[in-house]
C-alpha positions as CSV (number, residue, x, y, z in Angstrom):
1,M,-24.4,-3.4,27.5
2,A,-23.2,-5.5,24.5
3,E,-19.9,-7.3,24.9
4,Q,-17.2,-5.1,23.2
5,I,-14.4,-6.9,21.4
6,H,-11.5,-5.1,19.6
7,G,-10.3,-6.5,16.3
8,K,-8.7,-5.8,12.9
9,I,-10.3,-6.5,9.6
10,M,-8.2,-9.0,7.6
11,L,-10.5,-9.4,4.6
12,G,-13.9,-8.3,3.3
13,V,-15.8,-10.2,0.7
14,G,-19.5,-9.9,-0.2
15,G,-20.6,-8.1,3.0
16,L,-18.7,-10.6,5.2
17,Y,-15.6,-9.5,7.1
18,T,-12.9,-11.7,8.6
19,V,-11.8,-10.0,11.8
20,R,-8.8,-11.0,13.9
21,I,-9.4,-10.5,17.7
22,L,-6.9,-8.2,19.3
23,A,-8.6,-7.7,22.8
24,A,-11.6,-9.2,24.5
25,P,-13.1,-9.1,28.0
26,E,-12.6,-12.0,30.3
27,G,-15.1,-14.7,29.6
28,S,-15.8,-13.4,26.1
29,S,-17.1,-15.7,23.4
30,A,-14.2,-14.6,21.3
31,H,-10.5,-15.3,22.0
32,V,-7.5,-13.1,21.4
33,G,-5.6,-14.2,18.2
34,E,-8.5,-16.0,16.6
35,T,-10.4,-14.9,13.6
36,V,-14.2,-14.6,13.4
37,V,-16.6,-13.8,10.6
38,C,-18.7,-10.6,11.0
39,R,-21.3,-8.6,9.3
40,A,-21.4,-4.8,9.5
41,R,-24.3,-2.9,11.1
42,G,-26.6,-1.2,8.6
43,S,-25.5,2.2,10.0
44,F,-22.2,1.9,8.0
45,K,-24.2,1.7,4.8
46,H,-26.4,4.6,5.7
47,R,-23.3,6.7,6.5
48,D,-21.7,5.6,3.3
49,I,-18.6,4.2,5.1
50,T,-16.6,1.5,3.3
51,L,-14.8,-0.9,5.7
52,L,-11.3,-1.8,4.6
53,A,-8.8,-4.4,5.3
54,G,-6.6,-3.0,8.0
55,D,-9.4,-1.2,9.8
56,N,-9.5,-1.5,13.6
57,V,-13.1,-2.1,14.7
58,I,-15.2,-2.9,17.7
59,I,-17.4,-6.0,17.4
60,S,-20.0,-7.8,19.5
61,P,-21.7,-11.2,19.4
62,T,-24.8,-11.3,17.2
63,T,-27.9,-11.2,19.4
64,S,-30.7,-13.9,19.3
65,A,-33.0,-11.4,17.8
66,E,-30.5,-10.5,15.0
67,K,-29.9,-14.2,14.3
68,A,-33.7,-14.8,14.0
69,K,-34.0,-11.8,11.6
70,K,-31.1,-12.7,9.4
71,G,-31.6,-16.5,9.4
72,E,-29.0,-18.3,7.3
73,E,-27.3,-14.9,6.5
74,S,-26.5,-14.3,10.1
75,A,-22.9,-14.1,11.3
76,E,-21.7,-14.9,14.8
77,F,-20.4,-11.3,15.3
78,V,-21.4,-7.9,14.1
79,I,-19.1,-4.8,13.6
80,D,-20.5,-2.0,15.8
81,E,-17.8,0.7,15.5
82,L,-15.0,1.8,13.2
83,C,-12.0,3.1,15.2
84,E,-10.1,6.2,14.0
85,R,-8.0,5.6,11.0
86,K,-4.3,6.6,10.5
87,N,-5.0,6.7,6.8
88,A,-7.1,5.0,4.1
89,L,-6.3,4.4,0.5
90,I,-8.7,3.9,-2.4
91,R,-6.3,1.7,-4.3
92,P,-4.9,-0.4,-2.9
93,P,-8.1,-0.5,-0.7
94,L,-6.4,-0.6,2.7
95,A,-6.4,1.3,6.0
96,N,-3.9,2.1,8.7
97,L,-0.8,1.4,6.6
98,D,2.7,2.1,8.1
99,Y,4.8,0.8,5.2
100,M,4.2,0.3,1.5
101,F,6.7,-1.9,-0.4
102,I,6.5,-0.3,-3.9
103,T,7.6,-3.0,-6.2
104,M,8.8,-2.9,-9.8
105,A,10.6,-5.4,-12.1
106,A,14.0,-4.6,-13.7
107,A,12.5,-6.2,-16.9
108,S,9.6,-8.2,-18.2
109,P,7.7,-5.9,-17.8
110,S,10.0,-2.9,-17.7
111,P,8.8,-0.3,-15.1
112,I,6.9,2.8,-15.9
113,L,8.7,5.1,-13.5
114,T,5.9,7.8,-13.5
115,T,3.5,5.2,-12.2
116,V,6.0,4.0,-9.6
117,D,6.6,7.6,-8.5
118,K,2.9,8.4,-8.4
119,L,2.4,5.6,-5.9
120,I,5.4,6.9,-3.9
121,C,3.8,10.4,-3.8
122,I,0.5,8.9,-2.6
123,A,2.2,7.0,0.2
124,E,4.2,10.1,1.2
125,F,1.1,12.2,1.3
126,N,-0.6,9.6,3.6
127,N,2.4,9.3,6.0
128,I,3.2,5.8,4.7
129,E,6.9,5.0,4.5
130,P,7.7,3.8,1.0
131,I,10.2,0.9,0.6
132,I,11.4,0.4,-2.9
133,V,11.7,-3.2,-4.1
134,I,13.3,-4.1,-7.5
135,T,12.5,-7.6,-8.6
136,K,13.7,-9.8,-11.5
137,R,17.2,-8.4,-11.1
138,E,18.6,-11.4,-12.9
139,L,16.9,-10.2,-16.2
140,D,18.8,-6.9,-16.3
141,E,21.5,-6.4,-13.7
142,E,22.6,-3.1,-15.2
143,Y,19.2,-1.5,-15.2
144,A,18.4,-2.9,-11.7
145,A,21.6,-1.1,-10.4
146,E,20.5,2.1,-12.1
147,L,17.1,2.0,-10.5
148,E,18.6,1.2,-7.1
149,G,20.9,4.3,-7.5
150,I,17.9,6.6,-8.4
151,Y,15.8,5.7,-5.4
152,K,18.7,5.5,-2.9
153,K,19.8,9.0,-4.0
154,S,16.2,10.1,-3.4
155,G,16.4,9.0,0.2
156,F,14.5,5.7,0.1
157,T,15.3,2.2,1.5
158,V,15.8,0.0,-1.6
159,F,16.0,-3.7,-2.0
160,S,17.2,-5.1,-5.4
161,L,16.7,-8.9,-5.6
162,S,15.9,-12.0,-7.6
163,A,13.3,-14.2,-5.9
164,K,13.9,-16.8,-8.6
165,N,17.6,-17.1,-7.7
166,N,17.1,-16.3,-4.0
167,I,19.4,-13.3,-4.2
168,G,18.6,-10.4,-1.8
169,V,15.6,-12.2,-0.3
170,D,17.3,-12.7,3.1
171,E,18.0,-8.9,3.4
172,I,14.4,-7.9,2.9
173,H,13.2,-10.7,5.1
174,A,15.5,-9.4,7.9
175,F,14.1,-5.9,7.4
176,I,10.6,-7.2,7.7
177,E,11.3,-9.1,10.9
178,R,13.0,-6.1,12.4
179,E,10.8,-3.2,11.4
180,L,7.3,-4.6,10.9
181,V,6.5,-5.8,14.5
182,G,3.1,-4.3,15.3
183,K,3.0,-2.6,11.9
184,T,0.8,-3.0,8.8
185,S,2.3,-3.0,5.4
186,A,1.4,-3.7,1.7
187,F,3.2,-4.9,-1.3
188,A,1.9,-2.9,-4.3
189,G,3.0,-2.6,-7.9
190,A,1.9,-3.2,-11.5
191,S,0.6,-6.7,-12.4
192,G,3.1,-9.4,-13.3
193,I,6.2,-7.9,-11.6
194,G,6.5,-10.6,-9.0
195,K,4.8,-9.4,-5.9
196,S,3.2,-12.7,-5.1
197,T,6.3,-14.7,-6.1
198,L,8.4,-12.6,-3.7
199,L,5.9,-13.0,-0.9
200,N,5.8,-16.7,-1.4
201,A,9.6,-16.7,-1.2
202,L,9.5,-14.7,2.0
203,F,6.6,-16.5,3.6
204,P,5.9,-19.9,1.9
205,S,2.9,-20.6,4.2
206,L,1.0,-17.8,2.4
207,E,0.8,-19.9,-0.8
208,L,-0.3,-16.8,-2.9
209,S,-1.5,-17.2,-6.5
210,T,1.0,-16.4,-9.2
211,S,0.8,-16.2,-13.0
212,E,3.0,-16.1,-16.1
213,I,3.5,-12.9,-18.0
214,S,1.6,-12.4,-21.2
215,R,4.2,-12.4,-24.0
216,K,1.8,-10.4,-26.2
217,I,1.1,-7.4,-23.9
218,Q,4.0,-7.8,-21.4
219,R,1.6,-7.5,-18.5
220,G,0.5,-10.1,-16.0
221,R,-3.0,-10.9,-15.2
222,H,-4.3,-9.6,-11.9
223,T,-3.6,-12.7,-9.9
224,T,-4.5,-10.8,-6.7
225,R,-8.2,-10.0,-6.7
226,K,-8.6,-8.5,-3.3
227,A,-6.7,-6.8,-0.5
228,E,-6.1,-9.2,2.3
229,L,-3.9,-9.0,5.4
230,Y,-1.7,-11.9,6.5
231,C,-0.2,-12.3,10.0
232,L,3.6,-12.4,10.2
233,S,3.5,-14.4,13.4
234,S,0.9,-15.9,15.8
235,G,1.5,-13.2,18.5
236,V,-1.1,-10.6,19.3
237,E,1.3,-7.8,18.4
238,C,2.4,-9.4,15.2
239,G,2.9,-7.4,12.0
240,Y,0.7,-7.7,9.0
241,I,1.4,-7.8,5.2
242,A,-1.1,-7.4,2.4
243,D,-0.7,-8.6,-1.1
244,T,-2.8,-6.1,-3.2
245,P,-4.2,-5.7,-6.7
246,G,-1.9,-4.0,-9.2
247,F,-2.2,-0.2,-9.7
248,S,-2.0,-0.1,-13.5
249,M,-5.3,1.9,-13.6
250,L,-4.3,4.4,-10.9
251,D,-4.7,8.1,-11.8
252,F,-5.0,11.4,-10.1
253,E,-8.0,12.6,-12.1
254,R,-10.2,9.7,-11.2
255,F,-9.1,9.5,-7.6
256,D,-8.9,12.8,-5.8
257,F,-5.7,12.3,-3.8
258,F,-4.4,15.8,-3.4
259,E,-3.8,19.1,-5.2
260,K,-0.8,20.3,-7.3
261,E,0.3,22.5,-4.4
262,D,0.9,19.4,-2.3
263,L,2.9,17.6,-4.9
264,P,6.4,19.1,-4.1
265,L,5.9,18.0,-0.4
266,T,5.6,14.4,-1.6
267,M,9.0,14.4,-3.3
268,R,11.4,14.0,-0.3
269,E,14.5,14.9,-2.3
270,F,13.0,18.4,-2.9
271,E,12.9,19.2,0.8
272,D,16.3,20.9,1.0
273,Y,15.5,23.2,-1.9
274,I,11.9,24.3,-1.3
275,G,11.9,28.0,-0.4
276,L,15.2,28.7,-2.2
277,C,13.8,29.5,-5.6
278,K,13.9,33.0,-7.2
279,Y,10.1,33.2,-7.4
280,T,7.8,32.5,-4.4
281,K,5.2,30.7,-6.5
282,C,7.7,28.6,-8.4
283,S,6.1,25.5,-9.9
284,H,9.6,23.8,-10.1
285,T,8.9,22.8,-13.6
286,K,10.6,25.4,-15.9
287,E,11.2,28.7,-14.1
288,E,14.4,30.6,-14.2
289,G,16.1,30.6,-10.8
290,C,14.4,27.4,-9.6
291,A,16.6,25.7,-6.9
292,I,15.1,22.3,-7.7
293,L,15.9,22.6,-11.4
294,E,19.4,23.5,-10.5
295,A,19.7,20.5,-8.3
296,V,18.5,18.3,-11.2
297,R,21.1,19.8,-13.5
298,S,23.8,19.2,-10.9
299,G,22.7,15.6,-10.4
300,A,21.7,16.1,-6.8
301,I,18.1,15.2,-7.7
302,P,17.7,12.3,-10.2
303,K,16.4,13.4,-13.6
304,S,13.7,10.7,-13.8
305,R,12.2,11.8,-10.5
306,H,11.9,15.4,-11.7
307,E,10.4,14.2,-15.0
308,S,7.7,12.2,-13.0
309,F,7.1,15.3,-10.9
310,C,6.5,17.5,-14.1
311,E,4.1,14.9,-15.6
312,L,2.2,14.5,-12.4
313,Y,2.1,18.3,-11.9
314,E,0.4,18.7,-15.4
315,V,-2.2,16.1,-14.5
316,L,-3.0,17.7,-11.2
317,K,-3.0,21.2,-12.9
318,A,-5.6,20.0,-15.4
319,K,-7.8,18.4,-12.7
320,K,-11.2,20.1,-12.5
321,K,-12.3,21.4,-9.1
322,W,-15.9,20.8,-8.5
């Protein structure tokens, strides 16, 4: 029987996967904590399975026959099995996420809150805990405080910071060290809002690529081209963080995330009011006697969050069912 080694995919590029070894039998050719390069067995392609960074896999050494067949294209190890996933996202293309640090800038570029809230909904639907991060606080302190208030009122952990001036960085670093042991997380947000700059401030050894903001279009270039996991320590049970491509092209119509009936359940501040509406099939968008609308009017639910809900509801309502 082939030697079975457990690992986690850290990066996949051009059919080659960098896998970190998590467990290996005694005398194995792979050692716990090291990374090895693997190819996937053809069966994954036949079953139309896309392997993602964050996937837990079982690998084995490439046999002599396989090396002879592949020649120079051969890798030292091959991915035999994909372990059960906790979740899998299309964009960012990651699996088994526990936390998503949803990042927006207070200014330059100003956030599009519907886009931010859309990613929060997707995280909630996939049982990923959203952590809200507001960057470039030094550019607009007043708006940064307003955003912090919106998302704290909605029940989220929020960090408002300036990586440039090293304000608030220690707080988020302490959170990561305390909460992310053995967990997998991603930083996601629109291009140019400072994800890579923040990660470089938190973990200088990562040396991630950064870019200036385009003055013409107020959007940064996609400095992050792929989803890649980074170890937070050298221990086997370390946490992992991914810097991911921006989500400016994300939409519900193109990517079949969930139905409009699921949407209220992805808005955590709605929870106390669901079931209290006058009408059983209330859409929570305009009906008389809607408990959620009343909560918005009273200020218990932030207005911008309900506006995002209504916009997303209309997109999902118009989505064709095939």
